[in-house]
C-alpha positions in Angstrom: -102.0 -189.7 -36.8 -100.0 -186.3 -36.9 -96.1 -186.9 -37.6 -93.6 -184.7 -36.6 -89.7 -185.7 -37.4 -85.8 -184.2 -37.5 -83.0 -185.8 -38.5 -79.4 -185.0 -37.5 -75.9 -186.3 -38.9 -73.5 -187.9 -36.9 -70.7 -190.2 -37.0 -70.9 -194.0 -36.0 -67.9 -193.4 -33.8 -68.8 -189.8 -32.4 -68.6 -189.9 -28.6 -71.3 -187.0 -28.2 -74.4 -188.6 -29.8 -76.0 -188.7 -26.6 -75.2 -185.2 -25.3 -75.5 -183.1 -28.3 -77.7 -185.2 -30.8 -80.0 -187.0 -28.7 -80.7 -183.5 -26.7 -81.1 -181.7 -29.8 -83.7 -184.0 -31.5 -85.7 -184.4 -28.0 -85.8 -180.2 -28.4 -86.9 -180.3 -31.9 -89.3 -182.2 -31.4 -90.9 -181.1 -28.3 -91.1 -177.3 -29.8 -93.0 -178.8 -33.0 -95.5 -180.6 -30.1 -95.6 -177.3 -28.3 -96.8 -175.1 -31.1 -99.2 -177.8 -32.1 -101.0 -178.4 -28.9 -99.8 -175.5 -26.9 -98.6 -177.7 -24.3 -95.6 -180.0 -23.0 -96.6 -183.9 -22.6 -97.5 -185.2 -19.3 -96.4 -188.9 -20.7 -94.0 -190.0 -23.7 -93.7 -193.3 -25.3 -90.9 -194.3 -27.3 -90.2 -196.9 -29.7 -86.7 -197.7 -30.5 -85.5 -200.1 -33.3 -82.0 -200.8 -34.1 -80.5 -201.8 -30.8 -79.7 -204.9 -29.3 -79.8 -207.1 -26.2 -76.3 -205.8 -25.3 -76.5 -202.4 -25.2 -80.0 -202.2 -23.2 -77.9 -200.9 -20.1 -76.7 -197.9 -22.6 -80.1 -197.3 -23.5 -81.5 -196.8 -20.3 -78.1 -195.3 -18.3 -77.6 -192.5 -21.6 -80.4 -192.4 -23.8 -83.5 -191.6 -21.4 -80.8 -189.0 -19.4 -80.1 -187.4 -23.0 -84.5 -187.1 -23.9 -84.8 -185.7 -20.3 -81.8 -183.1 -20.8 -83.1 -182.1 -24.0 -86.6 -181.6 -22.4 -84.9 -179.8 -19.4 -83.4 -178.0 -22.1 -87.0 -177.4 -23.6 -88.3 -176.3 -21.1 -85.6 -174.1 -19.6 -84.6 -172.3 -22.9 -88.3 -171.9 -24.8 -91.0 -172.2 -22.0 -88.5 -170.2 -19.9 -90.5 -172.1 -16.9 -88.1 -173.2 -13.6 -89.1 -176.7 -12.1 -87.6 -176.2 -8.5 -86.5 -179.7 -9.0 -83.4 -180.6 -6.9 -82.4 -182.3 -10.1 -79.6 -181.4 -12.1 -80.4 -182.5 -15.7 -84.3 -183.8 -15.3 -85.9 -186.8 -13.4 -89.2 -188.3 -13.7 -90.7 -185.7 -11.3 -90.2 -182.7 -12.9 -90.1 -184.4 -16.8 -93.0 -186.5 -18.6 -93.0 -189.9 -17.8 -91.1 -192.4 -19.8 -91.9 -195.7 -21.8 -89.5 -196.7 -23.2 -90.0 -199.9 -25.7 -87.3 -201.5 -27.7 -88.4 -203.1 -31.0 -86.3 -206.6 -32.0 -86.8 -207.2 -35.3 -84.4 -210.4 -35.4 -85.4 -212.7 -33.8 -85.5 -216.4 -34.5 -89.3 -217.2 -33.0 -92.1 -218.5 -35.1 -95.4 -218.7 -34.4 -97.7 -221.0 -35.6 -101.2 -222.0 -34.6 -101.7 -224.7 -32.7 -104.9 -226.2 -34.7 -103.6 -224.7 -38.4 -106.5 -226.1 -40.3 -108.8 -224.2 -37.9 -106.9 -221.0 -36.8 -104.4 -221.0 -39.0 -104.5 -218.2 -42.1 -103.2 -219.9 -45.5 -100.0 -218.4 -47.6 -98.1 -219.5 -50.0 -98.5 -222.9 -48.6 -98.0 -222.5 -44.8 -100.7 -222.1 -42.1 -100.0 -218.7 -40.2 -101.5 -216.9 -37.4 -104.2 -214.4 -38.0 -102.7 -210.3 -37.8 -103.3 -209.0 -34.4 -101.8 -212.4 -32.4 -100.0 -211.8 -29.3 -98.3 -213.6 -27.2 -96.9 -212.3 -23.2 -96.6 -215.4 -21.8 -94.6 -218.8 -21.0 -91.9 -218.2 -23.6 -91.4 -214.1 -22.3 -88.5 -213.2 -20.3 -89.1 -212.0 -16.9 -88.6 -208.3 -16.9 -85.4 -206.6 -15.6 -85.7 -205.4 -12.1 -85.4 -201.1 -13.2 -88.3 -201.8 -15.8 -90.0 -199.1 -13.2 -87.4 -197.0 -13.1 -85.5 -195.3 -9.7 -88.9 -193.9 -7.6 -87.8 -191.7 -5.2 -91.3 -191.8 -2.7 -88.9 -189.2 0.5 -88.2 -186.4 -2.8 -91.4 -187.0 -3.9 -93.1 -185.9 -0.6 -90.9 -183.0 -0.1 -90.2 -181.7 -3.6 -92.6 -182.6 -7.2 -93.3 -179.7 -8.9 -95.4 -181.7 -11.4 -97.6 -183.3 -8.8 -96.6 -186.7 -9.6 -97.7 -189.4 -7.6 -98.2 -193.3 -7.3 -101.0 -195.5 -8.5 -102.2 -198.0 -5.7 -101.6 -201.1 -7.0 -99.0 -201.0 -10.1 -98.9 -203.9 -12.7 -96.7 -206.8 -11.7 -96.8 -209.4 -14.4 -94.4 -208.2 -16.7 -94.3 -205.7 -19.9 -92.9 -207.5 -22.7 -94.8 -208.9 -25.5 -94.3 -210.3 -29.1 -96.8 -209.4 -31.6 -97.5 -210.5 -35.2 -99.7 -206.8 -36.3 -99.5 -207.7 -40.2 -101.3 -210.4 -42.3 -99.1 -212.7 -44.5 -100.6 -213.9 -47.2 -97.3 -215.2 -48.7 -94.9 -216.6 -47.0 -94.2 -216.9 -43.5 -95.3 -214.0 -40.9 -92.1 -212.5 -38.7 -93.1 -211.3 -35.5 -91.1 -208.6 -33.0 -90.9 -209.2 -30.1 -91.0 -206.1 -28.0 -88.7 -205.7 -25.0 -90.1 -202.7 -22.5 -87.3 -201.2 -20.9 -88.3 -198.6 -18.9 -92.0 -198.2 -18.0 -92.5 -195.2 -15.5 -96.5 -194.7 -16.6 -97.5 -198.3 -15.2 -96.5 -197.1 -11.3 -96.7 -192.9 -11.4 -99.7 -190.9 -12.2 -98.9 -188.4 -14.3 -102.2 -186.7 -13.1 -105.2 -187.6 -11.5 -107.2 -188.9 -14.5 -104.3 -191.2 -16.2 -104.9 -194.6 -15.7 -101.7 -197.0 -15.2 -99.6 -198.1 -18.7 -100.3 -202.1 -18.4 -99.4 -204.8 -20.8 -102.6 -204.9 -21.8 -103.2 -201.5 -22.7 -99.4 -201.3 -24.8 -100.4 -204.0 -26.9 -103.7 -202.6 -27.7 -101.8 -199.6 -28.5 -98.8 -200.9 -30.5 -101.5 -203.1 -32.9 -104.0 -200.5 -33.4 -101.0 -198.2 -34.5 -100.1 -200.4 -36.5 -102.9 -199.4 -38.9 -101.8 -196.2 -39.1 -98.9 -196.3 -41.6 -100.0 -193.6 -44.6 -98.7 -195.9 -47.9 -100.6 -199.2 -46.0 -104.4 -199.8 -46.5 -103.4 -202.9 -43.5 -102.0 -203.6 -40.8 -97.8 -203.3 -40.8 -95.5 -205.3 -39.6 -94.1 -202.3 -36.6 -95.7 -199.6 -35.4 -95.7 -196.8 -38.0 -93.2 -194.3 -36.0 -90.1 -196.9 -36.5 -91.0 -197.1 -40.6 -90.7 -193.6 -40.7 -87.6 -193.1 -39.1 -86.1 -195.3 -41.2 -87.4 -193.6 -44.3 -86.2 -190.4 -43.4 -82.8 -191.9 -42.3 -82.5 -193.7 -45.9 -83.6 -190.4 -47.8 -80.6 -188.1 -45.7 -78.3 -190.7 -46.7 -78.5 -191.1 -50.3 -78.9 -186.8 -50.4 -74.9 -187.2 -48.9 -74.5 -189.9 -50.8 -75.7 -187.4 -54.2 -73.3 -184.7 -52.9 -70.9 -186.8 -52.3 -70.3 -187.7 -55.4 -71.0 -184.4 -57.2 -68.0 -182.8 -54.4 -65.9 -182.8 -57.2 -67.7 -180.1 -59.5 -67.3 -177.9 -56.3 -63.7 -178.5 -56.6 -62.9 -177.7 -60.1 -65.1 -174.4 -59.4 -62.7 -172.9 -56.6 -59.7 -174.1 -58.9 -61.2 -172.0 -61.4 -61.4 -169.2 -59.7 -57.9 -169.3 -58.2 -57.0 -169.2 -61.9 -58.7 -166.2 -62.7 -57.2 -164.9 -59.7 -54.0 -165.2 -61.2 -54.4 -164.1 -64.6 -55.5 -161.0 -63.2 -52.8 -160.6 -61.4 -50.2 -161.4 -63.5 -51.9 -160.6 -66.8 -51.2 -163.8 -68.3 -52.3 -164.5 -72.0 -52.3 -168.6 -71.9 -55.7 -169.6 -70.7 -54.9 -172.9 -72.5 -55.1 -174.3 -68.4 -58.5 -172.2 -67.9 -60.0 -173.2 -71.2 -59.5 -177.0 -70.1 -61.0 -177.0 -66.9 -63.5 -174.8 -67.9 -64.6 -176.9 -70.6 -65.2 -179.5 -67.9 -67.3 -177.8 -65.7 -69.3 -176.7 -68.5 -70.2 -180.0 -69.4 -71.6 -180.4 -66.3 -73.5 -177.4 -65.8 -76.9 -179.0 -65.0 -75.2 -181.5 -62.6 -73.9 -178.2 -60.9 -77.1 -176.5 -60.7 -78.9 -179.4 -59.0 -75.8 -179.7 -56.5 -76.1 -175.8 -55.4 -80.1 -176.6 -55.3 -79.9 -179.9 -52.9 -77.3 -178.0 -50.3 -79.6 -174.9 -50.3 -82.4 -177.7 -49.3 -80.6 -179.7 -46.9 
């Protein structure tokens, strides 16, 4: 399992997070994918963590459009190809088909076996369900109406550069599911609610040999990916790509805090240079102020060296 990653910095209240950040991230990840595989992907599965139910509409309207803009920019600038599509920023006819899954971690759902003495796994006095337990009916909400996205069959026949077609029998039983991929030795296992906000791969065919991405296939794929985390020998709670993204964001945040804490050293160096320039200009022999600041700087030479190297690394 090969992981390509990238990181961008933005403020939480930034207005251009969708137009700039996601477009740049998509272009960078596609460039890394293309450098290894020598072709662009036909289908994409995106696992998104940290989104609430109240922001589902923004995710579908803004984030998915930004991802398509990033692909369109990559195809135009890097590949130099022209899709000959009537869209202006990418659509499901000229961009990879997208399956967008929101990973809901903070849920109040608890899953227990019906016969704990037979089917349960004992952990710290509590009976847990076995690893890989999945629920996709009874307590699962029906999928939203736009789970298939916009499909313009008239434009598909007239202007379809990637030759995207429809499956004859797309799935209609919903796509959301609850999965307990990990096995809990202690405590109580906490399931993850996977909400499928968009699943174009269940209706549209990227090529003649592909199969529809039904809920069963998506469940098996998500569960098997849970075993691919490099630092764990067993299944983890969620898909590894989300954990890798969280680790990268945490490392970047710690680097920023470190650089901010040592930013005072940069200010001292600027002040030192300013005083030296004044002394050379005026011929001032009184260097007491320079010695005082210089002494503070000499005591932190090692920290200044680390700060400089970290700045280059970032």
